[in-house]
FIKOLZA-1660 file (N, C-alpha, C; in steps of 0.1 Angstrom, whole numbers, plus 5000, padded with zeros to 4 digits):
% residues 71
   i   px   py   pz ch aa at
   1 7334 9382 8130  A  X  N
   1 7345 9374 8126  A  X CA
   1 7357 9377 8135  A  X  C
   2 7367 9368 8134  A  X  N
   2 7379 9370 8142  A  X CA
   2 7377 9364 8156  A  X  C
   3 7366 9358 8159  A  X  N
   3 7363 9353 8173  A  X CA
   3 7371 9340 8175  A  X  C
   4 7374 9332 8165  A  X  N
   4 7381 9319 8166  A  X CA
   4 7395 9320 8173  A  X  C
   5 7402 9330 8168  A  X  N
   5 7416 9332 8174  A  X CA
   5 7415 9336 8189  A  X  C
   6 7406 9345 8192  A  X  N
   6 7405 9350 8206  A  X CA
   6 7400 9338 8215  A  X  C
   7 7391 9330 8210  A  X  N
   7 7386 9319 8218  A  X CA
   7 7397 9309 8220  A  X  C
   8 7405 9306 8210  A  X  N
   8 7415 9297 8211  A  X CA
   8 7426 9301 8221  A  X  C
   9 7428 9314 8222  A  X  N
   9 7437 9320 8232  A  X CA
   9 7432 9318 8246  A  X  C
  10 7419 9321 8247  A  X  N
  10 7412 9319 8260  A  X CA
  10 7413 9305 8265  A  X  C
  11 7410 9296 8256  A  X  N
  11 7410 9281 8259  A  X CA
  11 7424 9277 8263  A  X  C
  12 7434 9282 8256  A  X  N
  12 7448 9279 8259  A  X CA
  12 7452 9284 8273  A  X  C
  13 7448 9296 8276  A  X  N
  13 7451 9302 8290  A  X CA
  13 7444 9294 8300  A  X  C
  14 7431 9291 8298  A  X  N
  14 7423 9284 8308  A  X CA
  14 7429 9270 8311  A  X  C
  15 7434 9263 8300  A  X  N
  15 7439 9250 8301  A  X CA
  15 7453 9251 8309  A  X  C
  16 7461 9261 8307  A  X  N
  16 7473 9263 8314  A  X CA
  16 7470 9265 8329  A  X  C
  17 7460 9273 8332  A  X  N
  17 7457 9276 8346  A  X CA
  17 7452 9263 8353  A  X  C
  18 7444 9255 8346  A  X  N
  18 7438 9243 8352  A  X CA
  18 7448 9232 8354  A  X  C
  19 7456 9230 8344  A  X  N
  19 7465 9218 8345  A  X CA
  19 7479 9221 8348  A  X  C
  20 7484 9233 8345  A  X  N
  20 7498 9236 8347  A  X CA
  20 7500 9248 8356  A  X  C
  21 7493 9248 8368  A  X  N
  21 7494 9259 8377  A  X CA
  21 7508 9261 8382  A  X  C
  22 7511 9272 8389  A  X  N
  22 7524 9275 8394  A  X CA
  22 7528 9265 8404  A  X  C
  23 7541 9262 8404  A  X  N
  23 7547 9252 8414  A  X CA
  23 7547 9259 8427  A  X  C
  24 7544 9251 8438  A  X  N
  24 7544 9256 8451  A  X CA
  24 7557 9254 8458  A  X  C
  25 7563 9264 8463  A  X  N
  25 7576 9262 8471  A  X CA
  25 7572 9260 8485  A  X  C
  26 7572 9247 8489  A  X  N
  26 7567 9243 8502  A  X CA
  26 7577 9247 8513  A  X  C
  27 7590 9248 8510  A  X  N
  27 7600 9252 8520  A  X CA
  27 7598 9267 8523  A  X  C
  28 7596 9275 8513  A  X  N
  28 7593 9289 8516  A  X CA
  28 7580 9291 8524  A  X  C
  29 7570 9283 8520  A  X  N
  29 7557 9284 8527  A  X CA
  29 7559 9281 8542  A  X  C
  30 7566 9270 8544  A  X  N
  30 7568 9266 8558  A  X CA
  30 7576 9276 8566  A  X  C
  31 7586 9282 8560  A  X  N
  31 7593 9292 8567  A  X CA
  31 7585 9305 8570  A  X  C
  32 7576 9308 8560  A  X  N
  32 7567 9320 8562  A  X CA
  32 7557 9317 8573  A  X  C
  33 7552 9305 8574  A  X  N
  33 7542 9302 8584  A  X CA
  33 7548 9301 8598  A  X  C
  34 7560 9296 8598  A  X  N
  34 7566 9294 8611  A  X CA
  34 7571 9307 8618  A  X  C
  35 7572 9317 8610  A  X  N
  35 7576 9330 8616  A  X CA
  35 7564 9338 8621  A  X  C
  36 7552 9334 8617  A  X  N
  36 7541 9341 8622  A  X CA
  36 7538 9338 8637  A  X  C
  37 7531 9347 8643  A  X  N
  37 7528 9345 8657  A  X CA
  37 7517 9334 8659  A  X  C
  38 7519 9325 8669  A  X  N
  38 7510 9314 8671  A  X CA
  38 7498 9318 8680  A  X  C
  39 7499 9330 8686  A  X  N
  39 7488 9335 8695  A  X CA
  39 7477 9340 8687  A  X  C
  40 7465 9337 8691  A  X  N
  40 7453 9342 8684  A  X CA
  40 7450 9357 8688  A  X  C
  41 7445 9365 8679  A  X  N
  41 7443 9378 8682  A  X CA
  41 7431 9379 8692  A  X  C
  42 7432 9390 8700  A  X  N
  42 7421 9391 8710  A  X CA
  42 7408 9396 8704  A  X  C
  43 7397 9389 8708  A  X  N
  43 7384 9392 8702  A  X CA
  43 7376 9397 8714  A  X  C
  44 7370 9408 8712  A  X  N
  44 7361 9413 8723  A  X CA
  44 7348 9406 8723  A  X  C
  45 7342 9403 8734  A  X  N
  45 7329 9396 8734  A  X CA
  45 7318 9405 8728  A  X  C
  46 7309 9398 8721  A  X  N
  46 7298 9406 8715  A  X CA
  46 7287 9407 8725  A  X  C
  47 7282 9419 8727  A  X  N
  47 7271 9422 8736  A  X CA
  47 7258 9420 8729  A  X  C
  48 7249 9412 8735  A  X  N
  48 7237 9409 8729  A  X CA
  48 7227 9420 8729  A  X  C
  49 7229 9430 8737  A  X  N
  49 7220 9442 8738  A  X CA
  49 7222 9450 8726  A  X  C
  50 7211 9455 8720  A  X  N
  50 7212 9464 8708  A  X CA
  50 7213 9479 8711  A  X  C
  51 7212 9482 8724  A  X  N
  51 7212 9496 8728  A  X CA
  51 7225 9504 8725  A  X  C
  52 7236 9497 8724  A  X  N
  52 7249 9503 8722  A  X CA
  52 7252 9506 8708  A  X  C
  53 7244 9501 8698  A  X  N
  53 7247 9502 8684  A  X CA
  53 7242 9516 8679  A  X  C
  54 7246 9520 8668  A  X  N
  54 7242 9532 8661  A  X CA
  54 7229 9530 8653  A  X  C
  55 7224 9518 8652  A  X  N
  55 7213 9515 8644  A  X CA
  55 7200 9520 8650  A  X  C
  56 7193 9529 8644  A  X  N
  56 7181 9535 8650  A  X CA
  56 7170 9525 8651  A  X  C
  57 7170 9514 8643  A  X  N
  57 7159 9504 8644  A  X CA
  57 7162 9492 8653  A  X  C
  58 7174 9492 8660  A  X  N
  58 7177 9481 8668  A  X CA
  58 7168 9479 8680  A  X  C
  59 7162 9490 8684  A  X  N
  59 7152 9488 8696  A  X CA
  59 7140 9481 8692  A  X  C
  60 7137 9480 8679  A  X  N
  60 7125 9473 8675  A  X CA
  60 7127 9458 8673  A  X  C
  61 7139 9454 8673  A  X  N
  61 7142 9440 8671  A  X CA
  61 7137 9432 8683  A  X  C
  62 7140 9436 8695  A  X  N
  62 7135 9429 8707  A  X CA
  62 7120 9429 8708  A  X  C
  63 7113 9440 8704  A  X  N
  63 7099 9440 8704  A  X CA
  63 7093 9429 8694  A  X  C
  64 7099 9428 8682  A  X  N
  64 7095 9418 8672  A  X CA
  64 7097 9404 8678  A  X  C
  65 7108 9402 8684  A  X  N
  65 7110 9388 8690  A  X CA
  65 7100 9385 8701  A  X  C
  66 7097 9395 8709  A  X  N
  66 7087 9392 8719  A  X CA
  66 7073 9389 8713  A  X  C
  67 7069 9396 8702  A  X  N
  67 7056 9393 8696  A  X CA
  67 7056 9379 8690  A  X  C
  68 7067 9375 8684  A  X  N
  68 7068 9361 8678  A  X CA
  68 7066 9351 8689  A  X  C
  69 7072 9353 8701  A  X  N
  69 7072 9343 8711  A  X CA
  69 7057 9342 8717  A  X  C
  70 7050 9353 8717  A  X  N
  70 7036 9353 8722  A  X CA
  70 7027 9346 8712  A  X  C
  71 7030 9347 8700  A  X  N
  71 7021 9341 8689  A  X CA
  71 7021 9326 8689  A  X  C
% end
């Protein structure tokens, strides 16, 4: 018992979130985005070799790929 009141509250909150979300301040958003740097962060290239990793099973990956190619 007592579930009706709790469910009504949840329904009310869900409806408010769905239809009456917070208003977006587009001027503030534009000001925030314009102050950020437009340069992309540097990304180091990924090495395809598995030897540099700490994974002890990485050396078996190349062997499995070779076996699949031969089959």
